[in-house]
Backbone as JSON, one array per atom type, in Angstrom:
{
  "sequence": "MIPFFVQIKCQLGKSYQVANKLAEAEIASEIYSTAGDFDLLVKFYVDATTDIGHFVNEKVQTIPGIQDTRTIITFKAFQA",
  "N": [[105.39, 72.41, 93.38], [102.62, 74.54, 92.93], [100.1, 74.81, 90.56], [98.13, 77.44, 89.12], [95.56, 79.46, 87.63], [94.94, 82.73, 86.29], [92.44, 84.79, 85.2], [92.4, 87.78, 83.44], [91.03, 90.95, 83.25], [91.54, 93.72, 81.36], [92.11, 97.29, 81.35], [90.68, 99.31, 78.77], [92.49, 99.06, 75.79], [94.87, 98.3, 77.0], [95.8, 95.7, 77.09], [98.1, 94.51, 75.82], [100.16, 95.91, 77.05], [99.85, 95.1, 79.72], [100.28, 92.32, 79.45], [102.96, 92.37, 78.6], [104.18, 93.5, 80.88], [103.71, 91.47, 82.76], [105.25, 89.44, 81.59], [107.81, 90.61, 81.74], [108.13, 90.72, 84.49], [108.61, 88.12, 85.11], [107.02, 86.21, 86.46], [105.03, 84.64, 85.56], [104.08, 81.55, 84.06], [102.86, 80.94, 81.63], [101.28, 83.0, 79.18], [98.33, 84.03, 77.76], [96.37, 85.57, 75.23], [92.92, 86.21, 75.21], [89.5, 85.82, 74.05], [86.33, 87.21, 74.9], [84.89, 87.7, 78.16], [87.18, 88.23, 79.62], [90.54, 89.4, 79.06], [93.09, 88.28, 79.14], [94.62, 85.12, 79.87], [96.41, 83.66, 82.33], [98.96, 81.52, 83.43], [100.29, 80.42, 86.45], [102.86, 79.28, 88.67], [103.44, 78.43, 92.0], [105.27, 78.01, 95.08], [104.35, 75.45, 97.44], [104.06, 76.57, 99.92], [103.36, 79.18, 99.5], [100.94, 81.72, 99.74], [98.26, 81.88, 97.71], [96.28, 83.84, 97.37], [97.48, 86.15, 98.49], [99.66, 86.33, 96.74], [98.41, 86.87, 94.24], [97.14, 89.28, 94.88], [99.33, 90.96, 95.58], [101.33, 90.67, 93.59], [100.14, 90.44, 91.06], [97.65, 91.93, 90.75], [98.57, 94.49, 91.17], [99.75, 95.41, 88.9], [99.84, 97.97, 86.54], [96.99, 98.87, 84.59], [95.39, 96.68, 84.87], [92.09, 95.74, 85.36], [90.31, 93.89, 86.5], [90.31, 90.66, 88.06], [90.14, 87.06, 87.93], [90.63, 84.27, 89.77], [91.62, 80.95, 89.22], [91.76, 77.94, 90.66], [93.17, 74.81, 90.28], [92.61, 71.23, 90.31], [94.25, 68.12, 90.49], [92.91, 65.71, 88.73], [93.07, 63.71, 86.87], [95.28, 61.34, 85.34], [97.77, 62.07, 83.04]],
  "CA": [[104.84, 73.64, 92.85], [101.17, 74.55, 92.77], [99.69, 75.61, 89.41], [96.82, 78.06, 89.13], [95.34, 80.35, 86.5], [94.26, 83.98, 86.57], [91.87, 85.5, 84.06], [92.62, 89.2, 83.68], [90.32, 91.94, 82.43], [92.39, 94.91, 81.3], [91.51, 98.54, 80.91], [90.66, 99.38, 77.31], [93.74, 99.39, 75.12], [96.04, 98.02, 77.85], [96.08, 94.26, 77.15], [99.47, 94.2, 75.46], [101.03, 96.47, 78.1], [99.74, 94.22, 80.89], [100.97, 91.07, 79.11], [104.4, 92.64, 78.61], [104.61, 93.68, 82.28], [103.74, 90.14, 83.36], [106.42, 88.73, 81.05], [109.01, 91.25, 82.29], [108.22, 90.39, 85.92], [109.02, 86.71, 85.18], [106.25, 85.51, 87.49], [104.04, 83.81, 84.88], [104.58, 80.43, 83.28], [102.3, 81.08, 80.29], [100.38, 84.15, 79.06], [97.53, 83.91, 76.55], [95.32, 86.53, 74.94], [91.66, 85.48, 75.05], [88.29, 86.55, 73.68], [85.26, 87.03, 75.88], [84.8, 88.63, 79.28], [88.52, 88.54, 80.09], [91.47, 89.64, 77.96], [94.28, 87.42, 79.27], [94.62, 83.94, 80.74], [97.81, 83.53, 82.73], [99.25, 80.37, 84.29], [101.35, 80.67, 87.43], [103.27, 78.22, 89.59], [104.01, 78.94, 93.25], [105.61, 76.99, 96.07], [103.21, 75.01, 98.25], [103.95, 77.42, 101.11], [102.93, 80.52, 99.08], [99.52, 82.02, 99.8], [97.87, 82.29, 96.37], [95.55, 85.1, 97.47], [98.45, 87.23, 98.67], [100.43, 86.41, 95.51], [97.61, 87.57, 93.23], [96.93, 90.64, 95.37], [100.56, 91.75, 95.64], [102.18, 90.55, 92.4], [99.39, 90.51, 89.8], [96.68, 93.03, 90.71], [99.26, 95.78, 91.27], [100.26, 95.79, 87.58], [99.0, 99.01, 85.94], [96.18, 98.48, 83.44], [94.49, 95.58, 85.22], [90.81, 96.21, 85.88], [89.67, 92.85, 87.3], [90.92, 89.32, 87.93], [89.42, 85.88, 88.43], [91.62, 83.23, 90.02], [91.11, 79.59, 89.05], [92.64, 76.93, 91.27], [92.86, 73.52, 89.66], [92.87, 70.0, 91.07], [94.71, 67.05, 89.62], [91.88, 64.68, 88.77], [93.34, 62.67, 85.89], [96.67, 61.1, 84.95], [97.97, 62.29, 81.61]],
  "C": [[103.33, 73.48, 92.62], [100.81, 75.4, 91.55], [98.33, 76.26, 89.66], [96.77, 79.06, 87.97], [94.67, 81.63, 86.98], [93.75, 84.55, 85.25], [91.96, 86.99, 84.4], [91.81, 90.03, 82.7], [91.14, 93.21, 82.51], [91.56, 96.15, 80.99], [91.61, 98.6, 79.4], [92.0, 99.83, 76.75], [95.0, 99.04, 75.9], [96.46, 96.55, 77.87], [97.54, 93.92, 76.87], [100.46, 94.74, 76.5], [101.02, 95.58, 79.34], [100.49, 92.92, 80.62], [102.48, 91.26, 79.13], [104.93, 92.82, 80.03], [104.68, 92.34, 83.0], [104.96, 89.36, 82.88], [107.71, 89.29, 81.63], [109.22, 90.89, 83.76], [108.67, 88.95, 86.15], [108.33, 85.96, 86.31], [105.26, 84.53, 86.88], [104.73, 82.7, 84.1], [104.14, 80.55, 81.82], [101.33, 82.26, 80.3], [99.67, 84.03, 77.72], [96.57, 85.08, 76.43], [94.05, 85.74, 74.67], [90.55, 86.4, 74.59], [87.25, 86.29, 74.75], [85.33, 88.07, 76.97], [86.17, 89.06, 79.81], [89.47, 88.62, 78.9], [92.68, 88.72, 77.96], [93.98, 86.22, 80.17], [96.08, 83.65, 81.05], [97.96, 82.34, 83.69], [100.44, 80.7, 85.17], [101.66, 79.36, 88.16], [103.85, 78.89, 90.83], [104.37, 77.76, 94.14], [104.38, 76.66, 96.9], [103.02, 75.89, 99.47], [103.46, 78.83, 100.78], [101.42, 80.64, 99.16], [99.1, 82.6, 98.44], [97.13, 83.62, 96.4], [96.48, 86.29, 97.62], [99.28, 87.44, 97.4], [99.67, 87.22, 94.45], [97.44, 89.03, 93.62], [98.18, 91.51, 95.24], [101.36, 91.76, 94.34], [101.43, 90.76, 91.08], [98.51, 91.77, 89.76], [97.32, 94.41, 90.8], [99.83, 96.25, 89.92], [99.31, 96.83, 86.96], [98.25, 98.5, 84.71], [95.25, 97.32, 83.71], [93.24, 96.15, 85.88], [90.18, 95.2, 86.83], [90.41, 91.54, 87.09], [89.95, 88.26, 88.43], [90.45, 84.76, 88.56], [90.95, 81.87, 89.92], [92.15, 78.63, 89.62], [92.21, 75.58, 90.74], [93.23, 72.37, 90.59], [93.3, 68.92, 90.09], [93.72, 65.89, 89.74], [92.19, 63.5, 87.85], [94.83, 62.55, 85.64], [96.78, 61.32, 83.44], [99.09, 61.41, 81.1]]
}
């Protein structure tokens, strides 16, 4: 499984609705409310064969109330 994060900027007053829709869709591993330029930080896992760009475009950005997204792909650099 490949982990990645998406920062989500919601339309005004829609953060909780977007977070609930993500939770209901059961596609996110973790959902956090954040302060700053983006309203939510969401962690996803996909199979290695899944195209992350298509996943975000088709499964995340189509949720009503989302205004903008920023995808963050991580690299395993350290052993924990």
